[in-house]
KOLVOVO-129041 format. One line per 10 residues: their letters; for each residue y, x, z of N, C-alpha, C, O, CB. Coordinates in steps of 0.1 Angstrom, whole numbers. Glycine has a CB too. Layout:
BEGIN
A = Y,X,Z,Y,X,Z,Y,X,Z,Y,X,Z,Y,X,Z ~ ...;
This chain:
BEGIN
MIIITGAAGF = 160,1,-256,148,-6,-254,143,-6,-240,146,4,-232,137,-1,-264 ~ 135,-16,-236,129,-16,-223,114,-15,-225,108,-23,-233,133,-29,-215 ~ 107,-7,-218,93,-5,-218,87,-13,-207,91,-12,-196,88,10,-217 ~ 76,-21,-210,69,-29,-200,54,-25,-201,48,-29,-211,71,-44,-201 ~ 48,-18,-192,34,-16,-192,27,-27,-184,33,-34,-176,31,-2,-186 ~ 14,-29,-188,7,-40,-182,12,-53,-188,11,-64,-182,8,-41,-167 ~ 18,-52,-200,25,-64,-206,16,-75,-210,21,-87,-212,33,-59,-218 ~ 3,-73,-211,-6,-84,-214,-12,-90,-202,-19,-100,-202,-18,-78,-223 ~ -9,-84,-190,-14,-89,-177,-5,-100,-171,4,-105,-177,-16,-78,-168 ~ -8,-102,-159,-2,-113,-151,13,-111,-149,22,-117,-155,-9,-115,-138;
IGSCMVAKLN = 17,-101,-141,31,-99,-137,38,-93,-149,50,-97,-152,32,-90,-125 ~ 32,-84,-157,38,-78,-168,42,-88,-179,54,-87,-184,29,-68,-175 ~ 34,-98,-182,38,-108,-192,49,-117,-187,57,-122,-195,25,-116,-196 ~ 49,-120,-174,59,-128,-168,73,-120,-168,83,-126,-170,56,-132,-153 ~ 72,-107,-167,84,-99,-168,89,-99,-182,101,-100,-184,81,-84,-164 ~ 81,-99,-192,85,-100,-206,92,-114,-208,102,-115,-214,73,-99,-216 ~ 86,-125,-202,92,-138,-204,106,-138,-197,115,-144,-203,83,-148,-197 ~ 107,-132,-186,120,-132,-179,131,-125,-187,142,-129,-189,119,-125,-165 ~ 127,-113,-192,136,-105,-201,140,-113,-213,152,-113,-217,130,-92,-204 ~ 130,-120,-219,134,-129,-231,144,-139,-227,153,-142,-234,121,-135,-236;
EMGRGDLVLV = 141,-146,-215,151,-156,-210,165,-150,-209,175,-158,-211,146,-161,-197 ~ 166,-138,-205,179,-132,-203,185,-126,-216,195,-119,-215,178,-121,-192 ~ 178,-129,-227,184,-125,-240,179,-111,-245,184,-106,-255,198,-124,-239 ~ 169,-105,-238,164,-92,-242,151,-94,-250,141,-98,-245,161,-83,-230 ~ 152,-90,-263,141,-90,-272,137,-76,-276,127,-74,-283,143,-99,-284 ~ 145,-66,-272,143,-52,-276,133,-46,-266,136,-36,-259,156,-44,-276 ~ 121,-51,-266,110,-47,-256,99,-41,-264,95,-45,-275,105,-60,-248 ~ 93,-31,-257,80,-25,-262,70,-28,-251,71,-24,-240,82,-9,-264 ~ 59,-35,-256,48,-39,-247,37,-28,-248,33,-25,-258,43,-53,-251 ~ 33,-24,-236,22,-14,-235,11,-19,-227,13,-24,-216,28,-1,-228;
DDFSKEAKRR = -1,-18,-232,-13,-23,-226,-25,-21,-234,-24,-14,-245,-12,-39,-222 ~ -37,-26,-230,-49,-26,-239,-49,-40,-244,-53,-49,-237,-62,-22,-231 ~ -46,-42,-257,-44,-55,-263,-57,-60,-269,-58,-69,-277,-33,-55,-273 ~ -68,-52,-267,-81,-56,-272,-88,-68,-265,-97,-74,-270,-90,-44,-273 ~ -83,-71,-253,-89,-82,-245,-84,-95,-249,-73,-99,-246,-87,-79,-230 ~ -92,-103,-257,-88,-115,-262,-84,-126,-251,-76,-135,-254,-99,-121,-271 ~ -90,-124,-240,-88,-133,-229,-73,-134,-225,-68,-143,-219,-96,-130,-217 ~ -66,-123,-228,-52,-122,-224,-42,-125,-235,-30,-125,-233,-49,-108,-219 ~ -47,-128,-247,-38,-130,-259,-27,-140,-257,-16,-137,-261,-47,-134,-271 ~ -29,-150,-250,-19,-160,-248,-7,-154,-240,5,-159,-242,-24,-172,-240;
NWEGKQYVDK = -9,-144,-233,2,-138,-224,12,-131,-233,24,-130,-228,-4,-129,-214 ~ 9,-126,-245,19,-120,-253,23,-128,-265,33,-125,-272,15,-106,-256 ~ 14,-137,-269,17,-145,-281,30,-153,-279,31,-160,-268,5,-154,-285 ~ 39,-153,-288,51,-161,-287,62,-154,-280,73,-160,-279,48,-174,-279 ~ 60,-143,-274,70,-135,-267,78,-127,-278,73,-125,-289,64,-125,-257 ~ 91,-124,-275,99,-116,-283,98,-102,-279,100,-98,-268,114,-121,-283 ~ 95,-93,-289,94,-79,-287,94,-71,-300,93,-78,-310,81,-75,-279 ~ 97,-58,-299,98,-51,-312,85,-43,-315,83,-40,-327,110,-41,-311 ~ 77,-41,-305,65,-33,-308,55,-35,-296,59,-38,-285,67,-18,-310 ~ 42,-34,-299,32,-33,-288,23,-21,-291,19,-19,-302,24,-47,-287;
IHRNDFFDWA = 20,-14,-280,14,-1,-281,2,0,-271,4,-4,-260,24,11,-279 ~ -9,5,-276,-20,7,-266,-16,18,-256,-9,28,-259,-33,12,-274 ~ -20,16,-244,-16,24,-233,-19,39,-235,-12,48,-231,-21,20,-220 ~ -31,41,-242,-35,55,-245,-26,62,-255,-26,74,-256,-49,55,-250 ~ -19,54,-263,-10,60,-273,5,61,-269,13,66,-276,-11,52,-286 ~ 8,55,-257,22,54,-253,29,67,-253,40,68,-259,22,47,-240 ~ 24,77,-246,32,89,-244,35,96,-257,46,102,-259,25,98,-235 ~ 26,96,-267,29,102,-280,40,94,-287,49,100,-292,17,102,-289 ~ 39,81,-286,50,73,-292,63,75,-284,74,77,-291,46,58,-291 ~ 63,76,-271,75,77,-263,82,90,-266,95,90,-266,72,76,-248;
EQNVHAIDFI = 75,101,-268,82,114,-271,90,113,-284,100,120,-285,72,125,-271 ~ 85,105,-293,92,103,-306,103,94,-305,112,94,-314,82,99,-316 ~ 104,85,-295,114,75,-294,122,75,-281,128,65,-277,107,61,-296 ~ 122,87,-275,127,87,-261,142,83,-260,146,77,-250,126,101,-256 ~ 150,86,-270,164,83,-270,167,68,-271,179,64,-268,171,91,-281 ~ 157,61,-274,160,46,-275,156,39,-263,158,27,-262,152,41,-287 ~ 149,46,-253,144,39,-241,155,39,-230,160,49,-226,132,47,-236 ~ 158,26,-226,168,24,-215,162,23,-201,168,27,-192,176,12,-218 ~ 150,18,-201,144,15,-187,129,14,-189,124,9,-199,150,2,-181 ~ 121,18,-179,107,17,-179,102,8,-167,106,11,-156,100,30,-179;
IHLGARTDTT = 95,-3,-170,89,-11,-159,74,-9,-160,68,-15,-169,94,-26,-161 ~ 69,-2,-151,55,2,-151,47,-7,-142,46,-5,-130,53,17,-147 ~ 40,-17,-148,32,-27,-141,18,-26,-144,10,-33,-138,38,-41,-143 ~ 14,-17,-153,0,-16,-157,-8,-9,-146,-4,2,-141,-2,-8,-170 ~ -20,-15,-142,-28,-9,-132,-41,-16,-131,-43,-27,-136,-21,-9,-118 ~ -51,-9,-125,-64,-16,-122,-61,-22,-108,-58,-15,-99,-76,-6,-122 ~ -63,-35,-107,-59,-42,-94,-71,-48,-87,-69,-57,-78,-49,-53,-98 ~ -83,-45,-90,-95,-51,-84,-97,-45,-69,-101,-34,-68,-107,-49,-92 ~ -94,-54,-60,-95,-49,-46,-110,-49,-41,-113,-44,-30,-87,-58,-36 ~ -119,-54,-49,-133,-54,-45,-141,-43,-52,-153,-42,-50,-140,-68,-49;
EFDYSVFEEL = -134,-34,-59,-140,-23,-65,-139,-11,-56,-128,-8,-51,-133,-19,-79 ~ -150,-5,-52,-150,5,-41,-152,19,-46,-154,28,-38,-160,2,-31 ~ -153,21,-59,-154,34,-65,-140,39,-68,-133,35,-78,-163,34,-78 ~ -135,49,-60,-121,53,-61,-118,60,-74,-107,59,-79,-118,63,-50 ~ -128,66,-80,-126,73,-93,-121,63,-104,-114,67,-113,-139,80,-98 ~ -125,50,-103,-120,40,-112,-105,39,-112,-99,37,-123,-126,26,-109 ~ -99,41,-100,-84,40,-99,-77,53,-102,-65,52,-104,-81,35,-85 ~ -84,64,-102,-77,77,-103,-70,78,-116,-58,83,-117,-87,88,-101 ~ -76,74,-127,-70,75,-140,-59,65,-143,-48,69,-146,-81,73,-151 ~ -61,52,-141,-52,42,-144,-40,41,-134,-29,39,-138,-58,29,-146;
NVAYTQRMWM = -44,42,-121,-34,40,-111,-26,52,-106,-14,52,-103,-40,33,-99 ~ -33,63,-106,-28,75,-100,-23,84,-112,-10,87,-113,-38,83,-92 ~ -32,90,-120,-28,99,-130,-18,93,-140,-8,100,-144,-40,104,-137 ~ -20,81,-144,-11,75,-154,3,73,-149,13,75,-156,-17,61,-159 ~ 4,69,-136,17,67,-130,24,80,-128,36,81,-129,15,59,-117 ~ 16,90,-124,23,104,-123,28,108,-136,39,114,-137,12,114,-118 ~ 21,106,-147,25,110,-160,38,102,-164,47,107,-170,14,108,-170 ~ 38,89,-161,50,81,-164,62,86,-156,73,86,-161,47,66,-160 ~ 60,89,-143,71,94,-135,77,107,-141,89,108,-142,66,97,-121 ~ 68,116,-145,72,129,-150,80,127,-163,89,134,-166,61,139,-152;
FAAKHGIPLA = 75,118,-171,82,115,-184,96,110,-181,105,114,-187,73,105,-193 ~ 97,100,-172,110,94,-169,119,104,-163,131,104,-166,108,82,-160 ~ 114,113,-154,122,123,-148,127,133,-158,139,137,-158,114,130,-136 ~ 118,137,-167,122,147,-177,133,143,-186,142,150,-190,110,151,-185 ~ 132,130,-190,142,124,-199,153,116,-194,161,110,-201,134,116,-210 ~ 154,115,-180,165,108,-174,165,93,-176,175,87,-179,178,113,-179 ~ 153,87,-175,151,73,-178,148,65,-164,139,70,-157,140,70,-188 ~ 156,55,-161,153,47,-149,139,42,-149,134,38,-160,163,36,-147 ~ 132,41,-138,118,37,-137,116,28,-125,121,30,-114,109,49,-136 ~ 109,17,-127,104,8,-117,89,8,-118,84,6,-129,110,-6,-117;
YASSAATYGA = 81,9,-107,67,8,-108,61,-1,-97,68,-3,-87,61,22,-108 ~ 49,-6,-99,43,-15,-90,35,-7,-79,26,0,-82,33,-24,-97 ~ 39,-9,-67,31,-5,-55,25,-17,-50,24,-27,-57,40,3,-44 ~ 20,-18,-38,13,-29,-33,13,-30,-18,14,-20,-11,-1,-29,-38 ~ 13,-42,-13,11,-44,2,-2,-40,7,-5,-39,19,14,-59,6 ~ -12,-38,-3,-25,-33,1,-24,-19,7,-33,-15,14,-34,-33,-11 ~ -13,-12,5,-11,1,11,-10,0,26,-13,10,33,2,7,6 ~ -6,-12,32,-4,-13,46,-17,-15,54,-17,-15,66,5,-25,49 ~ -29,-16,47,-41,-17,54,-42,-30,63,-38,-40,58,-44,-5,63 ~ -46,-28,75,-48,-40,84,-34,-44,90,-34,-53,98,-58,-37,95;
GELGYVDDHK = -24,-36,87,-11,-39,92,-8,-34,106,1,-39,113,-9,-54,92 ~ -17,-25,111,-16,-20,125,-3,-13,127,2,-11,138,-27,-11,128 ~ 4,-8,116,16,-1,117,28,-9,113,39,-4,111,16,12,109 ~ 25,-22,110,36,-31,106,37,-31,90,30,-24,83,49,-27,112 ~ 48,-38,86,50,-39,71,64,-36,68,71,-43,61,47,-54,67 ~ 68,-24,72,82,-19,70,82,-9,59,74,0,59,88,-13,83 ~ 91,-11,49,91,-2,38,99,11,40,109,14,33,97,-9,25 ~ 96,17,51,102,30,55,95,41,48,83,41,47,101,32,71 ~ 103,51,43,97,62,36,88,72,44,81,80,38,108,70,29 ~ 89,71,57,80,79,66,66,73,68,57,80,71,87,81,79;
LPYRLHPLNP = 65,60,65,53,53,68,41,56,59,30,57,64,56,38,68 ~ 43,58,46,31,60,37,22,71,42,10,70,40,36,63,23 ~ 27,81,48,19,93,52,10,89,64,1,96,67,28,104,56 ~ 13,78,71,5,73,82,-4,61,80,-12,57,88,14,70,94 ~ -3,56,68,-11,43,65,-25,46,61,-29,57,57,-4,37,53 ~ -34,36,64,-48,36,61,-52,24,54,-57,14,60,-56,38,74 ~ -50,24,40,-54,12,33,-69,9,34,-77,17,37,-51,14,18 ~ -72,-4,33,-86,-9,35,-95,-7,23,-107,-9,25,-86,-23,39 ~ -90,-5,11,-98,-4,-1,-93,7,-10,-81,11,-8,-99,-18,-8 ~ -101,11,-20,-96,21,-29,-84,18,-37,-76,26,-40,-107,25,-39;
YGKSKNEIDK = -82,5,-41,-70,0,-48,-58,4,-39,-48,10,-44,-71,-15,-51 ~ -58,-1,-27,-47,2,-18,-44,17,-16,-33,21,-16,-48,-5,-5 ~ -55,24,-15,-54,39,-14,-47,45,-26,-38,53,-24,-68,45,-12 ~ -51,40,-38,-45,46,-50,-30,44,-51,-22,52,-55,-52,40,-63 ~ -26,32,-46,-11,29,-46,-4,37,-36,7,41,-38,-9,14,-44 ~ -10,39,-24,-4,47,-14,-3,61,-18,7,68,-14,-11,45,-1 ~ -14,66,-25,-13,80,-29,-2,83,-38,5,93,-38,-27,84,-36 ~ 1,73,-47,13,75,-56,26,74,-49,35,82,-51,12,63,-67 ~ 27,65,-39,39,64,-31,42,78,-24,53,83,-23,38,53,-21 ~ 31,83,-18,33,96,-11,36,107,-21,45,116,-18,20,100,-4;
WVLKQHQQPP = 30,107,-32,33,118,-42,47,117,-47,54,127,-48,23,116,-54 ~ 52,105,-50,65,102,-55,76,108,-45,86,114,-49,68,88,-57 ~ 73,105,-32,83,109,-22,84,124,-20,94,129,-15,79,103,-8 ~ 75,131,-25,75,146,-25,81,153,-37,83,165,-37,61,151,-23 ~ 84,144,-47,89,150,-60,104,154,-59,112,146,-56,86,140,-71 ~ 107,166,-63,121,170,-64,127,166,-77,139,163,-78,122,186,-63 ~ 119,166,-88,124,161,-101,121,146,-101,110,141,-101,117,168,-113 ~ 132,138,-103,131,124,-102,139,117,-113,148,124,-119,137,119,-89 ~ 135,105,-117,143,97,-126,157,95,-120,159,97,-108,137,84,-130 ~ 167,92,-128,180,89,-123,181,79,-112,188,80,-102,190,86,-134;
VWYAFKFFNV = 173,68,-114,171,58,-103,156,54,-104,150,54,-115,180,46,-104 ~ 150,51,-93,136,47,-93,133,37,-82,139,38,-72,126,59,-92 ~ 124,28,-85,120,18,-75,105,16,-75,99,14,-86,127,4,-78 ~ 99,16,-63,85,12,-61,85,-1,-54,90,-2,-42,77,24,-53 ~ 79,-11,-60,79,-24,-54,65,-27,-48,55,-28,-55,83,-35,-64 ~ 65,-29,-35,53,-32,-28,51,-48,-29,56,-55,-21,53,-28,-13 ~ 43,-52,-39,41,-66,-41,31,-71,-30,21,-65,-27,34,-68,-55 ~ 35,-82,-25,27,-89,-15,17,-99,-23,13,-95,-34,35,-97,-4 ~ 14,-110,-18,4,-119,-25,11,-127,-36,17,-138,-33,-3,-128,-15 ~ 11,-122,-48,18,-128,-59,9,-139,-65,-3,-137,-67,22,-117,-70;
YGPNEYHKGR = 15,-150,-69,8,-161,-75,17,-167,-86,29,-165,-86,3,-172,-65 ~ 11,-174,-95,19,-180,-106,12,-180,-119,1,-175,-121,32,-174,-106 ~ 19,-185,-129,14,-186,-143,10,-172,-149,15,-162,-145,24,-193,-152 ~ 1,-173,-159,-3,-161,-167,-14,-153,-159,-17,-142,-164,8,-152,-170 ~ -20,-158,-149,-30,-151,-141,-44,-156,-144,-54,-152,-138,-28,-151,-126 ~ -45,-165,-154,-58,-172,-157,-69,-163,-160,-81,-167,-159,-55,-182,-168 ~ -66,-151,-165,-77,-142,-169,-82,-133,-158,-92,-125,-160,-71,-133,-180 ~ -77,-134,-146,-80,-125,-135,-93,-127,-128,-97,-119,-120,-69,-124,-126 ~ -100,-138,-131,-113,-141,-124,-112,-141,-109,-103,-148,-103,-122,-130,-129 ~ -120,-134,-103,-121,-133,-88,-108,-129,-82,-104,-133,-71,-132,-124,-83;
MASVILHAFH = -100,-121,-89,-88,-115,-84,-76,-125,-85,-65,-121,-81,-85,-102,-90 ~ -78,-136,-92,-67,-146,-93,-63,-151,-79,-70,-150,-70,-70,-157,-103 ~ -51,-157,-79,-46,-163,-66,-55,-174,-61,-62,-180,-69,-32,-167,-67 ~ -54,-177,-48,-62,-188,-42,-57,-201,-47,-65,-210,-48,-61,-187,-27 ~ -44,-202,-51,-39,-214,-57,-47,-218,-70,-51,-229,-72,-24,-213,-59 ~ -48,-208,-79,-56,-210,-91,-70,-214,-88,-75,-224,-94,-56,-197,-100 ~ -77,-208,-79,-90,-211,-76,-91,-225,-69,-100,-233,-72,-97,-201,-66 ~ -81,-228,-61,-81,-241,-54,-79,-252,-65,-85,-263,-64,-69,-242,-44 ~ -70,-250,-74,-68,-260,-85,-80,-263,-92,-84,-275,-94,-57,-255,-94 ~ -88,-253,-96,-100,-255,-104,-111,-261,-96,-119,-269,-101,-105,-241,-110;
QIQETGQVKL = -112,-257,-83,-122,-264,-74,-119,-279,-73,-128,-287,-73,-122,-257,-60 ~ -106,-282,-71,-103,-296,-70,-106,-304,-83,-111,-315,-82,-87,-298,-67 ~ -103,-298,-94,-106,-304,-107,-121,-306,-109,-125,-316,-114,-100,-296,-119 ~ -129,-297,-104,-143,-297,-106,-151,-305,-96,-161,-312,-99,-149,-283,-107 ~ -147,-304,-83,-154,-310,-72,-146,-319,-63,-152,-326,-55,-160,-299,-64 ~ -133,-318,-64,-125,-326,-55,-123,-320,-41,-118,-326,-32,-131,-340,-53 ~ -128,-307,-40,-128,-300,-27,-123,-286,-29,-125,-280,-39,-142,-301,-21 ~ -116,-281,-18,-112,-266,-18,-121,-259,-8,-122,-264,4,-97,-265,-15 ~ -126,-247,-11,-133,-239,-2,-123,-228,3,-117,-221,-5,-145,-233,-8 ~ -122,-226,16,-114,-216,22,-123,-207,30,-133,-211,35,-102,-222,30;
FRSHRPDFED = -119,-194,32,-127,-185,40,-126,-189,55,-115,-192,60,-122,-171,38 ~ -137,-190,61,-138,-191,76,-133,-178,82,-134,-167,77,-153,-194,80 ~ -127,-179,94,-123,-168,101,-135,-161,108,-143,-168,114,-112,-171,112 ~ -135,-148,108,-145,-140,115,-139,-132,127,-145,-123,131,-153,-131,106 ~ -128,-137,131,-121,-131,142,-117,-142,152,-112,-152,148,-108,-123,138 ~ -119,-139,165,-116,-150,175,-101,-153,176,-98,-164,181,-121,-146,188 ~ -92,-144,172,-78,-147,173,-72,-154,162,-60,-157,162,-71,-134,175 ~ -80,-158,152,-76,-166,141,-85,-178,139,-97,-177,138,-75,-158,128 ~ -79,-190,138,-87,-202,135,-91,-202,120,-84,-195,112,-80,-215,139 ~ -101,-210,116,-105,-211,102,-93,-216,94,-86,-226,97,-117,-221,101;
GMQLRDFVYV = -90,-209,83,-79,-213,74,-66,-208,78,-56,-210,71,-79,-227,73 ~ -65,-202,90,-52,-198,95,-49,-183,93,-40,-178,99,-51,-201,110 ~ -57,-177,85,-53,-163,81,-40,-164,73,-38,-174,66,-65,-157,71 ~ -31,-154,75,-18,-155,71,-15,-145,60,-19,-134,61,-8,-154,82 ~ -7,-149,50,-3,-141,39,12,-143,36,17,-155,38,-12,-142,26 ~ 18,-133,31,32,-135,25,30,-138,10,28,-129,2,41,-122,27 ~ 29,-151,7,27,-155,-7,41,-155,-15,50,-162,-10,21,-169,-8 ~ 42,-148,-26,54,-148,-33,52,-152,-48,43,-147,-55,60,-133,-33 ~ 60,-161,-52,59,-167,-66,63,-156,-76,73,-149,-74,68,-180,-67 ~ 56,-155,-87,58,-145,-97,72,-146,-103,78,-136,-107,48,-146,-108;
KDVVRVIYWF = 78,-158,-103,91,-159,-109,101,-152,-100,111,-147,-104,95,-174,-110 ~ 99,-152,-86,108,-144,-77,106,-129,-80,115,-122,-79,105,-148,-63 ~ 93,-125,-82,90,-111,-84,98,-106,-96,105,-95,-95,75,-109,-86 ~ 97,-113,-107,104,-107,-119,119,-109,-118,127,-101,-124,99,-115,-132 ~ 124,-119,-111,138,-120,-108,144,-108,-100,154,-103,-103,141,-134,-101 ~ 136,-104,-90,140,-93,-82,141,-80,-91,150,-73,-90,130,-90,-70 ~ 130,-78,-99,130,-66,-107,142,-66,-117,148,-55,-119,117,-65,-115 ~ 144,-77,-123,156,-78,-132,169,-75,-125,178,-69,-130,156,-92,-139 ~ 170,-80,-113,183,-78,-105,184,-63,-102,195,-58,-104,182,-86,-92 ~ 174,-56,-99,174,-42,-96,178,-35,-109,186,-25,-108,161,-37,-91;
MQHLPQSGIY = 173,-39,-120,177,-33,-133,192,-34,-136,198,-25,-141,169,-39,-145 ~ 198,-46,-132,212,-49,-135,221,-42,-125,232,-37,-129,214,-64,-134 ~ 217,-41,-112,226,-36,-102,224,-22,-98,233,-15,-92,225,-45,-90 ~ 212,-17,-100,208,-3,-97,212,2,-83,220,11,-82,215,7,-108 ~ 207,-5,-73,209,0,-59,202,13,-57,197,19,-66,205,-11,-49 ~ 202,18,-44,196,30,-41,182,31,-44,174,21,-42,199,33,-26 ~ 177,42,-49,163,44,-53,155,43,-40,159,46,-29,161,58,-59 ~ 142,39,-42,133,40,-30,121,30,-32,120,23,-42,140,37,-18 ~ 114,29,-21,102,20,-20,108,7,-13,114,7,-3,91,26,-12 ~ 105,-4,-20,110,-17,-15,98,-27,-14,90,-29,-23,121,-23,-24;
NLGTGHADSF = 97,-34,-2,88,-45,-1,93,-56,-11,105,-58,-13,87,-51,13 ~ 83,-63,-17,86,-75,-25,77,-87,-21,67,-89,-27,85,-72,-40 ~ 81,-93,-11,75,-106,-6,86,-116,-3,97,-114,-7,66,-103,7 ~ 83,-126,5,93,-136,9,99,-133,22,110,-137,26,88,-150,8 ~ 91,-125,30,95,-123,44,90,-133,53,94,-134,65,110,-122,45 ~ 81,-142,48,76,-153,56,61,-154,53,57,-155,42,83,-167,53 ~ 53,-155,64,38,-156,62,34,-171,63,39,-178,72,31,-148,73 ~ 25,-175,54,19,-189,55,4,-188,56,-2,-178,52,24,-197,42 ~ -2,-198,60,-16,-199,62,-23,-203,49,-16,-210,40,-21,-208,73 ~ -35,-200,47,-43,-205,35,-45,-220,36,-46,-227,26,-57,-198,34;
LTLALSTFKA = -45,-225,48,-46,-239,50,-34,-246,44,-35,-256,37,-48,-243,65 ~ -22,-241,47,-9,-246,41,-10,-245,26,-5,-255,19,3,-238,47 ~ -15,-234,21,-16,-233,6,-25,-244,0,-21,-250,-10,-22,-219,3 ~ -37,-246,7,-46,-257,2,-39,-270,2,-40,-278,-7,-59,-256,9 ~ -33,-273,14,-26,-286,15,-15,-288,5,-13,-299,0,-21,-288,29 ~ -8,-277,2,3,-278,-8,-3,-281,-22,3,-288,-30,11,-265,-8 ~ -15,-275,-25,-21,-277,-38,-25,-292,-39,-23,-298,-50,-33,-268,-40 ~ -32,-297,-29,-35,-312,-29,-23,-320,-31,-23,-330,-39,-43,-315,-17 ~ -12,-317,-24,0,-325,-24,6,-325,-38,11,-335,-43,10,-320,-14 ~ 6,-313,-45,11,-312,-59,3,-321,-68,8,-325,-79,11,-298,-63;
LHLEPNIMFV = -10,-323,-65,-18,-331,-74,-19,-346,-69,-26,-354,-75,-32,-326,-74 ~ -11,-349,-58,-11,-363,-53,-25,-367,-49,-29,-379,-51,-5,-373,-63 ~ -32,-358,-42,-46,-361,-37,-47,-359,-22,-40,-351,-17,-56,-353,-45 ~ -56,-366,-16,-59,-364,-2,-67,-351,0,-75,-348,-8,-67,-376,4 ~ -63,-343,10,-70,-330,12,-85,-332,15,-89,-341,22,-64,-323,24 ~ -93,-323,10,-107,-322,12,-111,-307,13,-112,-301,2,-116,-330,2 ~ -112,-301,25,-113,-287,26,-127,-283,33,-130,-290,43,-101,-281,34 ~ -133,-274,28,-146,-269,33,-144,-254,36,-139,-246,28,-158,-271,24 ~ -149,-249,48,-148,-235,51,-161,-228,49,-172,-233,52,-144,-233,66 ~ -160,-216,43,-172,-208,39,-170,-194,44,-159,-189,47,-175,-208,24;
DIPEDIREKY = -181,-186,46,-180,-173,51,-173,-164,41,-175,-165,29,-194,-168,54 ~ -166,-154,46,-161,-143,38,-172,-135,33,-181,-131,40,-150,-134,46 ~ -173,-132,20,-184,-124,14,-186,-111,22,-176,-105,26,-182,-122,-1 ~ -198,-107,23,-201,-95,31,-194,-83,25,-190,-74,33,-216,-93,31 ~ -193,-82,12,-188,-70,6,-173,-67,8,-168,-56,7,-190,-70,-9 ~ -166,-78,13,-152,-76,16,-148,-80,30,-136,-78,34,-143,-84,6 ~ -158,-84,38,-155,-89,51,-148,-79,60,-138,-82,67,-167,-94,58 ~ -153,-67,60,-147,-56,69,-134,-51,64,-126,-44,71,-157,-45,70 ~ -130,-54,51,-118,-49,45,-107,-61,44,-97,-59,37,-121,-43,31 ~ -110,-72,50,-102,-84,48,-89,-83,57,-90,-81,69,-110,-96,51;
QYYTQAEMAK = -78,-86,50,-65,-86,58,-63,-101,64,-65,-110,57,-53,-83,49 ~ -60,-101,77,-58,-114,83,-43,-118,84,-40,-130,87,-64,-114,97 ~ -35,-109,82,-20,-111,83,-12,-101,75,-14,-89,76,-16,-111,98 ~ -3,-107,66,7,-98,60,20,-106,60,20,-118,58,2,-95,45 ~ 31,-98,62,44,-104,61,54,-93,58,55,-84,66,48,-112,74 ~ 61,-94,47,70,-83,43,82,-83,52,88,-93,55,74,-85,28 ~ 86,-71,56,99,-69,62,109,-67,50,108,-57,43,99,-56,72 ~ 118,-76,49,127,-76,37,141,-72,40,150,-73,31,128,-90,32 ~ 144,-66,52,157,-62,55,163,-51,45,175,-52,42,158,-56,69 ~ 154,-42,41,159,-32,32,164,-37,18,174,-33,13,148,-22,29;
MRAAGFKRPF = 156,-47,13,161,-53,0,173,-61,2,182,-61,-6,149,-62,-5 ~ 174,-68,13,186,-76,16,198,-67,17,209,-70,12,185,-85,29 ~ 196,-55,24,207,-46,26,211,-40,12,223,-36,10,203,-35,35 ~ 202,-39,3,205,-33,-10,214,-43,-18,220,-39,-29,192,-30,-18 ~ 214,-56,-14,223,-65,-21,216,-78,-26,223,-87,-31,230,-59,-31 ~ 203,-78,-26,196,-90,-32,196,-101,-21,189,-99,-11,182,-87,-37 ~ 204,-111,-23,206,-121,-12,200,-135,-16,199,-144,-7,220,-123,-10 ~ 195,-137,-28,190,-150,-32,178,-154,-24,169,-146,-21,188,-151,-47 ~ 176,-167,-21,164,-172,-14,152,-172,-23,153,-172,-36,166,-186,-9 ~ 140,-171,-17,128,-171,-24,122,-185,-24,125,-194,-16,118,-161,-18;
YSLERGTHSY = 113,-188,-34,106,-201,-34,98,-202,-21,91,-192,-17,96,-202,-46 ~ 98,-213,-14,88,-216,-4,75,-217,-10,73,-220,-22,92,-228,5 ~ 64,-216,-2,51,-217,-7,48,-231,-13,42,-233,-23,40,-214,4 ~ 53,-242,-6,51,-255,-11,59,-257,-24,53,-263,-33,56,-265,0 ~ 71,-253,-25,79,-254,-37,73,-246,-49,72,-251,-60,93,-250,-35 ~ 68,-234,-46,62,-225,-56,49,-231,-61,46,-231,-73,60,-211,-51 ~ 41,-236,-51,28,-242,-55,31,-255,-64,24,-256,-74,20,-246,-43 ~ 40,-263,-61,44,-275,-69,47,-271,-83,43,-277,-92,55,-283,-62 ~ 56,-260,-84,60,-256,-97,48,-251,-105,46,-254,-117,71,-245,-96 ~ 40,-242,-99,29,-236,-106,19,-247,-110,14,-247,-122,22,-226,-96;
VTRYLKKNNI = 15,-256,-101,5,-266,-104,10,-276,-115,3,-279,-125,1,-274,-92 ~ 22,-281,-113,27,-292,-122,32,-287,-135,30,-294,-146,38,-300,-115 ~ 38,-275,-136,44,-270,-148,34,-262,-156,36,-260,-169,57,-262,-145 ~ 25,-256,-150,16,-246,-157,1,-250,-156,-5,-251,-167,18,-232,-151 ~ -4,-251,-144,-19,-253,-144,-23,-267,-150,-32,-267,-158,-23,-253,-129 ~ -16,-278,-146,-20,-291,-151,-18,-292,-166,-25,-299,-173,-11,-302,-144 ~ -8,-285,-171,-5,-285,-186,-11,-274,-194,-9,-273,-206,10,-286,-187 ~ -18,-265,-187,-24,-253,-193,-14,-245,-201,-16,-240,-212,-35,-258,-203 ~ -2,-244,-194,9,-236,-200,9,-222,-195,4,-219,-184,22,-243,-197 ~ 16,-213,-202,19,-200,-197,34,-198,-196,41,-207,-201,13,-188,-207;
Y = 38,-188,-190,53,-185,-188,57,-176,-199,69,-172,-199,56,-180,-174;
């Protein structure tokens, strides 16, 4: 069996869909399934059981010999939440417990880290194991992910293989429930449907023009394809960036969304909200040499192609993956 935590969420539910596509139905979904807003993400998927995250470890101790792999994607991901204690339980303590369980029983483990660990990018975006100790994330979410990465690197007892994936700006189907934390593509689509216009953040730095803030946008289908490849090929354990290796502007993203809808662009610039302005990243781009060296050679969706797929196959048709 394969365990997927966060299975009712965005990336987790897409991981379940990918595994189903590859013929795997022997899945155990772990999450808080009480949130009706997420129900569509697991309905119709193939799995053998779903378990509340608070009950998982009791269940797992009774079924440990049936577990082949753990994909730990469950986390609190709100980058606008500034109370660090909120992240300590779900992001830090829970992941530590998952690591210790996998190490104790010899189960391969993959877990979600984040590009938010890199802070403002002043030290670059290289997935070197020496770097986490020097990083200064801009928000408590990024701090929680970096604390886990640092903790993991100090552990002598380890799973047989383990992977920490630093997700960059992931977008795609099944994120409809994320509200403010959903991708800019989702927000742009709904703005266009409602007003015919897209609002982008104005730049508050002289070295960036409005709309030219840069992100490494990665389509969720590439994310789950990478994780599946690692499960199949089991390269060297470690922390790996998971982006495209190419940064695009928010302006390009907006233009791609209009193009996918066959509409003329109509863009308005607004101030970055005060509560996140000082913590806002103006540039991210994954250094992908480590993953390529590990053997993953397939190309990633370009932002324009990924946006077209997301808008035409999922958003316009109100579909999930």
